[in-house]
PAVORO-486677 format. One line per 3 residues: number of its first residue (from 1); for each residue x, y, z of C-alpha. Coordinates in steps of 0.1 Angstrom, whole numbers, plus 5000, padded with zeros to 4 digits. Example, Ala and Ser with C-alpha at 12.3 -4.5 7.8 and 13.67 -1.06 7.14 Angstrom:
% PAVORO-486677
1	5123/4955/5078 ~ 5137/4989/5071
This chain:
% PAVORO-486677
1	4739/5157/1631 ~ 4761/5183/1614 ~ 4771/5212/1639
4	4792/5247/1629 ~ 4793/5277/1663 ~ 4766/5297/1665
7	4790/5323/1658 ~ 4813/5311/1632 ~ 4825/5320/1606
10	4804/5312/1572 ~ 4829/5286/1558 ~ 4817/5268/1588
13	4781/5265/1572 ~ 4798/5261/1534 ~ 4816/5235/1548
16	4783/5213/1565 ~ 4768/5221/1531 ~ 4797/5203/1511
19	4792/5178/1532 ~ 4759/5167/1527 ~ 4763/5173/1489
22	4790/5153/1489 ~ 4773/5124/1506 ~ 4740/5128/1487
25	4716/5125/1516 ~ 4703/5154/1539 ~ 4717/5161/1571
28	4704/5182/1599 ~ 4730/5215/1602 ~ 4725/5228/1636
31	4747/5253/1656 ~ 4770/5247/1690 ~ 4763/5268/1716
34	4792/5277/1743 ~ 4828/5265/1743 ~ 4838/5248/1703
37	4841/5215/1722 ~ 4836/5182/1708 ~ 4796/5172/1707
40	4786/5132/1712 ~ 4770/5117/1684 ~ 4776/5149/1661
43	4802/5160/1634 ~ 4817/5199/1644 ~ 4829/5217/1618
46	4854/5244/1636 ~ 4873/5272/1617 ~ 4888/5284/1646
49	4899/5318/1659 ~ 4942/5313/1654 ~ 4963/5341/1643
52	4968/5344/1608 ~ 4998/5329/1603 ~ 4983/5296/1623
55	4978/5266/1601 ~ 4977/5235/1618 ~ 4945/5211/1608
58	4929/5184/1626 ~ 4901/5157/1620 ~ 4887/5127/1642
61	4855/5108/1634 ~ 4842/5075/1644 ~ 4822/5047/1632
64	4793/5067/1634 ~ 4803/5094/1617 ~ 4810/5119/1648
67	4840/5136/1656 ~ 4851/5171/1648 ~ 4872/5190/1616
70	4890/5217/1631 ~ 4914/5242/1613 ~ 4931/5270/1632
73	4921/5294/1608 ~ 4896/5296/1580 ~ 4915/5300/1554
76	4918/5259/1557 ~ 4885/5245/1566 ~ 4870/5242/1535
79	4900/5226/1516 ~ 4902/5201/1551 ~ 4866/5192/1547
82	4874/5182/1509 ~ 4902/5161/1516 ~ 4887/5144/1546
85	4854/5137/1520 ~ 4880/5130/1493 ~ 4899/5101/1513
88	4872/5091/1537 ~ 4874/5052/1521 ~ 4917/5053/1519
91	4918/5068/1555 ~ 4925/5042/1583 ~ 4893/5040/1604
94	4915/5036/1634 ~ 4935/5064/1628 ~ 4905/5085/1623
97	4892/5076/1655 ~ 4921/5086/1670 ~ 4925/5116/1651
100	4948/5128/1625 ~ 4966/5154/1621 ~ 4979/5176/1587
103	5005/5207/1584 ~ 4994/5225/1550 ~ 5030/5226/1528
106	5017/5266/1521 ~ 5003/5283/1550 ~ 4998/5313/1522
109	4986/5297/1488 ~ 4975/5327/1468 ~ 4958/5330/1426
112	4973/5344/1403 ~ 4945/5348/1375 ~ 4930/5371/1350
115	4898/5359/1362 ~ 4893/5378/1391 ~ 4917/5406/1385
118	4916/5410/1351 ~ 4909/5410/1313 ~ 4894/5372/1313
121	4869/5387/1338 ~ 4845/5384/1309 ~ 4852/5352/1295
124	4822/5332/1287 ~ 4815/5298/1308 ~ 4836/5315/1337
127	4816/5315/1372 ~ 4833/5334/1403 ~ 4814/5318/1424
130	4825/5279/1414 ~ 4863/5294/1410 ~ 4861/5301/1446
133	4851/5269/1457 ~ 4871/5252/1435 ~ 4905/5268/1453
136	4896/5264/1481 ~ 4893/5231/1476 ~ 4926/5227/1462
139	4947/5246/1490 ~ 4945/5281/1481 ~ 4944/5304/1511
142	4939/5340/1496 ~ 4926/5352/1469 ~ 4928/5391/1446
145	4894/5397/1441 ~ 4894/5432/1422 ~ 4881/5426/1391
148	4867/5456/1377 ~ 4826/5454/1372 ~ 4828/5468/1338
151	4836/5463/1302 ~ 4862/5487/1300 ~ 4884/5508/1320
154	4873/5543/1322 ~ 4909/5551/1310 ~ 4908/5569/1272
157	4931/5588/1253 ~ 4934/5606/1217 ~ 4927/5588/1183
160	4955/5563/1178 ~ 4967/5557/1214 ~ 4963/5524/1231
163	4977/5531/1262 ~ 4943/5535/1278 ~ 4941/5491/1271
166	4966/5485/1303 ~ 4937/5500/1327 ~ 4920/5469/1320
169	4937/5446/1347 ~ 4948/5450/1386 ~ 4928/5485/1391
172	4943/5513/1419 ~ 4921/5517/1448 ~ 4907/5552/1433
175	4886/5524/1406 ~ 4863/5511/1439 ~ 4860/5544/1457
178	4867/5581/1458 ~ 4882/5607/1482 ~ 4878/5641/1486
181	4908/5650/1464 ~ 4894/5632/1437 ~ 4853/5631/1439
184	4838/5635/1409 ~ 4862/5627/1383 ~ 4851/5593/1382
187	4816/5587/1370 ~ 4795/5575/1403 ~ 4782/5546/1384
190	4813/5537/1377 ~ 4824/5534/1410 ~ 4791/5516/1418
193	4798/5486/1394 ~ 4836/5482/1404 ~ 4831/5482/1443
196	4798/5461/1437 ~ 4822/5437/1420 ~ 4844/5436/1442
199	4817/5432/1472 ~ 4807/5402/1458 ~ 4842/5384/1452
202	4850/5389/1483 ~ 4817/5374/1498 ~ 4826/5346/1474
205	4860/5345/1490 ~ 4842/5347/1527 ~ 4825/5316/1526
208	4849/5296/1514 ~ 4870/5308/1539 ~ 4897/5327/1516
211	4913/5358/1525 ~ 4901/5383/1498 ~ 4929/5410/1492
214	4938/5434/1460 ~ 4964/5428/1433 ~ 4968/5469/1421
217	4987/5487/1395 ~ 4999/5518/1419 ~ 5000/5543/1420
220	4987/5544/1389 ~ 4979/5577/1366 ~ 4953/5605/1373
223	4927/5613/1347 ~ 4935/5644/1327 ~ 4909/5668/1334
226	4922/5664/1374 ~ 4955/5685/1364 ~ 4937/5710/1349
229	4925/5723/1382 ~ 4957/5700/1404 ~ 4988/5707/1386
232	5013/5715/1415 ~ 5001/5679/1428 ~ 5020/5660/1392
235	5044/5633/1401 ~ 5060/5611/1379 ~ 5053/5608/1339
238	5045/5569/1337 ~ 5028/5562/1303 ~ 5053/5541/1273
241	5060/5565/1247 ~ 5056/5532/1225 ~ 5021/5529/1230
244	5006/5566/1240 ~ 5002/5598/1225 ~ 4993/5614/1256
247	5016/5618/1289 ~ 5001/5602/1319 ~ 5011/5613/1352
250	5011/5598/1387 ~ 5005/5620/1419 ~ 5031/5635/1440
253	5034/5611/1464 ~ 5059/5629/1488 ~ 5029/5659/1497
256	5011/5653/1522 ~ 4979/5661/1506 ~ 4986/5629/1485
259	4992/5610/1512 ~ 4961/5619/1531 ~ 4943/5610/1492
262	4955/5575/1496 ~ 4947/5572/1534 ~ 4918/5582/1526
265	4908/5561/1495 ~ 4920/5527/1520 ~ 4898/5536/1550
268	4873/5541/1526 ~ 4877/5504/1510 ~ 4881/5490/1542
271	4850/5506/1552 ~ 4831/5483/1523 ~ 4850/5451/1526
274	4872/5451/1562 ~ 4879/5421/1562 ~ 4907/5424/1530
277	4938/5409/1541 ~ 4967/5420/1514 ~ 4977/5441/1486
280	4996/5430/1462 ~ 5015/5462/1444 ~ 5030/5463/1409
283	5041/5494/1397 ~ 5063/5513/1373 ~ 5043/5497/1338
286	5007/5493/1326 ~ 4999/5533/1337 ~ 5016/5529/1370
289	5052/5546/1387 ~ 5070/5563/1411 ~ 5086/5592/1407
292	5127/5596/1398 ~ 5130/5553/1395 ~ 5152/5540/1369
295	5125/5521/1354 ~ 5104/5546/1341 ~ 5098/5538/1304
298	5098/5578/1300 ~ 5131/5579/1320 ~ 5139/5592/1355
301	5114/5623/1366 ~ 5088/5633/1389 ~ 5076/5663/1408
304	5094/5691/1426 ~ 5093/5679/1463 ~ 5116/5654/1463
307	5142/5660/1448 ~ 5166/5691/1438 ~ 5180/5690/1404
310	5213/5682/1394 ~ 5219/5654/1421 ~ 5244/5624/1425
313	5225/5586/1408 ~ 5235/5573/1446 ~ 5210/5610/1458
316	5185/5598/1432 ~ 5181/5560/1440 ~ 5183/5567/1482
319	5151/5594/1476 ~ 5139/5572/1454 ~ 5133/5544/1475
322	5124/5560/1502 ~ 5095/5576/1485 ~ 5083/5538/1477
325	5087/5526/1511 ~ 5065/5558/1523 ~ 5039/5548/1501
328	5043/5509/1516 ~ 5038/5523/1555 ~ 5011/5549/1545
331	4989/5514/1532 ~ 4999/5488/1559 ~ 4997/5512/1589
334	4962/5531/1576 ~ 4950/5487/1568 ~ 4964/5477/1605
337	4938/5498/1618 ~ 4908/5480/1609 ~ 4927/5446/1599
340	4960/5440/1621 ~ 4970/5405/1603 ~ 4971/5428/1571
343	5001/5425/1549 ~ 5014/5446/1515 ~ 5030/5427/1491
346	5060/5447/1476 ~ 5070/5439/1438 ~ 5108/5453/1436
349	5114/5436/1403 ~ 5111/5471/1386 ~ 5134/5489/1408
352	5165/5482/1394 ~ 5189/5508/1416 ~ 5166/5513/1447
355	5158/5481/1455 ~ 5194/5482/1477 ~ 5177/5506/1496
358	5136/5494/1499 ~ 5149/5458/1512 ~ 5162/5474/1547
361	5126/5489/1551 ~ 5106/5461/1545 ~ 5095/5437/1573
364	5065/5436/1597 ~ 5041/5430/1574 ~ 5059/5440/1545
367	5069/5410/1523 ~ 5091/5414/1491 ~ 5066/5394/1461
370	5069/5390/1426 ~ 5049/5392/1397 ~ 5046/5360/1377
373	5023/5328/1378 ~ 5044/5312/1405 ~ 5069/5328/1432
376	5081/5318/1467 ~ 5084/5342/1499 ~ 5102/5335/1526
379	5125/5313/1508 ~ 5165/5307/1498 ~ 5147/5301/1464
382	5163/5309/1437 ~ 5158/5305/1395 ~ 5191/5286/1396
385	5173/5261/1420 ~ 5140/5260/1396 ~ 5165/5253/1364
388	5186/5228/1379 ~ 5150/5208/1394 ~ 5140/5213/1352
391	5112/5236/1366 ~ 5116/5273/1351 ~ 5106/5293/1331
394	5075/5305/1347 ~ 5061/5318/1314 ~ 5052/5280/1307
397	5024/5285/1330 ~ 5016/5319/1321 ~ 5014/5306/1284
400	4989/5280/1301 ~ 4966/5302/1322 ~ 4964/5332/1295
403	4956/5311/1266 ~ 4953/5271/1272 ~ 4930/5268/1303
406	4934/5233/1309 ~ 4970/5220/1296 ~ 4980/5192/1314
409	5017/5199/1328 ~ 5015/5178/1360 ~ 5053/5172/1363
412	5063/5202/1358 ~ 5041/5219/1380 ~ 5049/5190/1408
415	5087/5202/1404 ~ 5079/5235/1407 ~ 5060/5231/1440
418	5082/5206/1459 ~ 5113/5226/1447 ~ 5094/5256/1471
421	5085/5228/1496 ~ 5120/5216/1499 ~ 5140/5256/1501
424	5112/5258/1529 ~ 5086/5282/1512 ~ 5061/5297/1532
427	5042/5313/1505 ~ 5031/5305/1468 ~ 5014/5326/1441
430	5005/5300/1415 ~ 4978/5297/1387 ~ 4948/5276/1382
433	4922/5267/1356 ~ 4889/5271/1361 ~ 4871/5238/1362
436	4837/5258/1345 ~ 4862/5262/1315 ~ 4884/5235/1323
439	4863/5208/1340 ~ 4891/5179/1340 ~ 4924/5202/1351
442	4949/5176/1366 ~ 4973/5207/1379 ~ 4948/5215/1404
445	4948/5181/1414 ~ 4988/5178/1420 ~ 4987/5214/1441
448	4961/5200/1463 ~ 4979/5170/1470 ~ 5008/5184/1478
451	4994/5207/1501 ~ 4982/5179/1523 ~ 5011/5159/1520
454	5044/5176/1507 ~ 5059/5137/1505 ~ 5032/5123/1485
457	5051/5105/1450 ~ 5042/5123/1418 ~ 5028/5088/1404
460	5001/5081/1433 ~ 4988/5118/1428 ~ 4990/5113/1389
463	4973/5076/1393 ~ 4948/5087/1422 ~ 4934/5117/1398
466	4934/5095/1366 ~ 4914/5065/1384 ~ 4891/5096/1393
469	4882/5107/1361 ~ 4883/5079/1334 ~ 4886/5047/1356
472	4907/5022/1368 ~ 4909/5004/1335 ~ 4917/5037/1315
475	4940/5053/1342 ~ 4970/5046/1330 ~ 4965/5056/1295
478	4956/5093/1311 ~ 4987/5095/1330 ~ 5004/5088/1296
481	4986/5114/1275 ~ 4993/5137/1304 ~ 5030/5134/1308
484	5034/5140/1269 ~ 5020/5169/1269 ~ 5040/5173/1299
487	5070/5168/1281 ~ 5062/5190/1256 ~ 5058/5221/1278
490	5089/5214/1295 ~ 5106/5215/1256 ~ 5092/5246/1246
493	5121/5275/1248 ~ 5098/5297/1269 ~ 5119/5330/1258
496	5102/5330/1226 ~ 5087/5367/1224 ~ 5048/5374/1227
499	5034/5342/1239 ~ 5019/5354/1271 ~ 5003/5391/1278
502	5011/5398/1244 ~ 5002/5365/1228 ~ 4966/5385/1228
505	4978/5426/1223 ~ 4994/5410/1189 ~ 4966/5394/1179
508	4991/5359/1167 ~ 4958/5340/1163 ~ 4943/5362/1138
511	4964/5379/1120 ~ 4983/5369/1086 ~ 5017/5356/1086
514	5028/5365/1050 ~ 5063/5377/1039 ~ 5054/5417/1036
517	5029/5420/1057 ~ 5030/5455/1048 ~ 5019/5449/1011
520	4979/5438/1024 ~ 4963/5474/1025 ~ 4955/5491/1057
523	4917/5484/1051 ~ 4919/5445/1046 ~ 4941/5447/1080
526	4918/5468/1099 ~ 4898/5438/1111 ~ 4927/5429/1137
529	4953/5460/1140 ~ 4918/5476/1157 ~ 4927/5455/1191
532	4966/5453/1181 ~ 4990/5465/1207 ~ 5008/5488/1182
535	5002/5526/1172 ~ 5000/5534/1134 ~ 5038/5538/1131
538	5046/5510/1155 ~ 5068/5488/1133 ~ 5052/5455/1151
541	5023/5461/1127 ~ 5044/5451/1099 ~ 5069/5431/1115
544	5067/5400/1135 ~ 5105/5405/1156 ~ 5100/5441/1162
547	5082/5467/1183 ~ 5093/5500/1184 ~ 5129/5501/1185
550	5128/5465/1202 ~ 5142/5436/1182 ~ 5139/5403/1200
553	5157/5375/1178 ~ 5184/5370/1150 ~ 5177/5351/1123
556	5202/5322/1138 ~ 5183/5326/1173 ~ 5149/5324/1156
559	5156/5297/1135 ~ 5172/5276/1164 ~ 5134/5279/1185
562	5119/5269/1154 ~ 5138/5236/1148 ~ 5135/5231/1189
565	5098/5234/1185 ~ 5097/5203/1157 ~ 5123/5181/1168
568	5113/5183/1208 ~ 5077/5201/1211 ~ 5056/5188/1185
571	5069/5150/1187 ~ 5054/5146/1222 ~ 5021/5164/1217
574	5016/5146/1182 ~ 5019/5107/1199 ~ 4996/5123/1228
577	4968/5134/1201 ~ 4976/5102/1181 ~ 4965/5082/1211
580	4933/5103/1222 ~ 4917/5095/1187 ~ 4925/5057/1192
583	4908/5063/1227 ~ 4882/5084/1221 ~ 4870/5057/1190
586	4858/5037/1222 ~ 4859/5059/1251 ~ 4825/5076/1267
589	4820/5116/1268 ~ 4844/5127/1293 ~ 4880/5134/1302
592	4893/5118/1267 ~ 4876/5136/1244 ~ 4882/5171/1261
595	4917/5164/1266 ~ 4921/5159/1229 ~ 4908/5190/1221
598	4926/5209/1248 ~ 4962/5192/1234 ~ 4948/5200/1196
601	4945/5237/1203 ~ 4977/5234/1221 ~ 4993/5225/1191
604	4976/5252/1169 ~ 4995/5274/1201 ~ 5027/5260/1194
607	5027/5258/1160 ~ 5014/5294/1155 ~ 5047/5305/1180
610	5066/5281/1160 ~ 5060/5305/1130 ~ 5063/5338/1145
613	5101/5324/1144 ~ 5100/5309/1110 ~ 5089/5344/1097
616	5120/5359/1116 ~ 5144/5332/1098 ~ 5126/5336/1063
619	5121/5375/1064 ~ 5149/5388/1080 ~ 5171/5361/1065
622	5161/5370/1032 ~ 5166/5408/1041 ~ 5200/5406/1053
625	5211/5372/1027 ~ 5245/5375/1006 ~ 5238/5357/0978
628	5213/5346/0955 ~ 5214/5311/0967 ~ 5206/5322/1005
631	5178/5345/0994 ~ 5164/5316/0971 ~ 5164/5292/1004
634	5149/5322/1027 ~ 5124/5325/1000 ~ 5112/5289/1001
637	5111/5293/1037 ~ 5092/5320/1037 ~ 5066/5299/1019
640	5072/5265/1037 ~ 5061/5294/1070 ~ 5029/5308/1052
643	5018/5272/1044 ~ 5023/5259/1077 ~ 5005/5289/1093
646	4972/5286/1065 ~ 4969/5246/1078 ~ 4977/5257/1110
649	4946/5281/1110 ~ 4925/5258/1091 ~ 4927/5238/1123
652	4923/5261/1148 ~ 4889/5273/1128 ~ 4875/5238/1129
655	4880/5231/1164 ~ 4865/5267/1169 ~ 4836/5258/1145
658	4833/5216/1163 ~ 4840/5217/1195 ~ 4815/5229/1226
661	4845/5231/1249 ~ 4859/5264/1263 ~ 4892/5260/1249
664	4904/5289/1256 ~ 4895/5325/1270 ~ 4868/5341/1246
667	4846/5371/1261 ~ 4809/5367/1265 ~ 4809/5406/1260
670	4828/5417/1233 ~ 4864/5410/1219 ~ 4894/5437/1229
673	4929/5440/1230 ~ 4933/5420/1259 ~ 4906/5386/1250
676	4894/5375/1214 ~ 4857/5375/1208 ~ 4823/5357/1193
679	4837/5364/1159 ~ 4868/5342/1162 ~ 4861/5321/1136
682	4852/5352/1110 ~ 4890/5370/1125 ~ 4905/5332/1113
685	4891/5330/1078 ~ 4898/5369/1070 ~ 4934/5351/1081
688	4931/5322/1059 ~ 4926/5340/1027 ~ 4949/5369/1029
691	4975/5341/1038 ~ 4963/5322/1004 ~ 4966/5353/0986
694	4999/5367/0999 ~ 5014/5331/0999 ~ 5043/5342/0974
697	5052/5376/0977 ~ 5087/5391/0982 ~ 5096/5386/1016
700	5103/5424/1031 ~ 5104/5451/1062 ~ 5099/5482/1061
703	5131/5494/1077 ~ 5119/5534/1080 ~ 5079/5523/1089
706	5083/5543/1123 ~ 5089/5577/1107 ~ 5058/5575/1090
709	5032/5603/1094 ~ 4999/5594/1103 ~ 4974/5607/1077
712	4944/5625/1088
């Protein structure tokens, strides 16, 4: 018989169900009354009631299957249960009977995923329930759950304004509940849909023992109608002038009315989901910002309550920092009235000048954090540490979880995690592919193995995972293919622009790479420009190396990165693809055909990024050429670039039409700036046709593009 405590958390029952499901037989699940002690002849699941920092794991089991599986805190019980089941044939019986204690490598292991907080929430094939169970089994302990419950955010703007799209992810508190200050400015059904989605995802987290929390962009701007009645509460302008035609403003945080507004929002939200355990705050981006900080896109600015005019830079920085800290403390104090273990993760990356004044005010539940797909908190781990281990850049991990789910880079991830372990990190923020999209993801296996045993060798982890996925006779082949893909990911120059979030924003897979994009009539470009992150006068529409006043690479830098992909990234990937084709000729359906399609997709991604560099080298090289020979060479490179991307688009189209797998995120509702839609194949065909038609145009970029006037 399996036992759970009579009043224990839901994860105890979920763990018992996992036990019966895995063993494939019906076992009665009952309740243990009284003290949670071991029961003779029964297996007891005990999620403990330790502090939020407790993480000791223990299991004991005799030959009859009786014993105890105990975690000091609910967030580890499902992981421990899965670990025991996974290794039940290799754990020595005498050791199991005597009892085994484990200490997880990371007491705090949280997901960063667009699947549960952002734009990939609509990805076809994605199952939030399966994902929450999966990450609990992989050793994650905390999960961000605040994705919108509707396809599109409330924020809009005038015609041609694209800034509203940034409100699609990491929504702020006011997108779920209201306060007396803002009641009526958001439709009731909109708030209800978002709150329902948050509550449902928090319930999933609760079922598997995970600590639910929020990843918010905050403080975010208010609806334009709000300022018509409350102009006196206007704080900082926070929008990016490059992408908006209408200024957006946040509230003046130092005003008592505003402070009470945020307290009320958090009270209402915690009344709905009282077990929320953290808030991670990202700011000064995506519609959010604090007054007078240096990193506001529109420059230092704010309302009348924080500073007098003509203050010194130091005085401004100190006042801005104090204002930031007041918000952090406000949230922490209010949340701890409900949950004494609540934590606020304060992302300090945007606070260039203010950081020195903010850091002394942290602690006691205010933690420094970082935005990205890998972070280590509470450790003396630096970018240099990771570079020395060959484990940087985190953008490679972002690239994978945003666009290439299931792309294996187990060695790179192993190095990242072991570097964090060696530095005694107590918290990591990581990304993992959803198995409902990528069923054979080895990267998650690496995390799960190191969470249970920080000293476990990499090759042992990979061999075990490969044997489980492919069988003993094919395990060696699978590991070899994984490591070839890993070599390609390591070699990829991660500083190539537009490779992470902006890859979808700038529609790189479906827009034509031609020598003179401006030569294509506007009407023929509309199929991709309607979801392009660029206003009508942004040179990004016609220049793959520009975004308004930004210019990413010199001609020489672009050529070097193009060549590096050709010589270091594509060759190991092609060796893996060639080997997989041979194996797939005789292998049964399963991991090998799946991996082949994923590496073919990854190849098209890398080639597209390579061709952005080839475009810059050829087109801008042509514009700056001093001799006719240089221009002729650039002209040849331009044609070769078009041919390469055209062939690459055909390969991607063939994959799209042939493969039944979820090789990259595709929305089950509709295409948006952040995600492709079901019309992806149609868009690819248009791209190919335009490239064929404009293959030999003369390279050209209009240097005065941003001065164009909008036609009515």
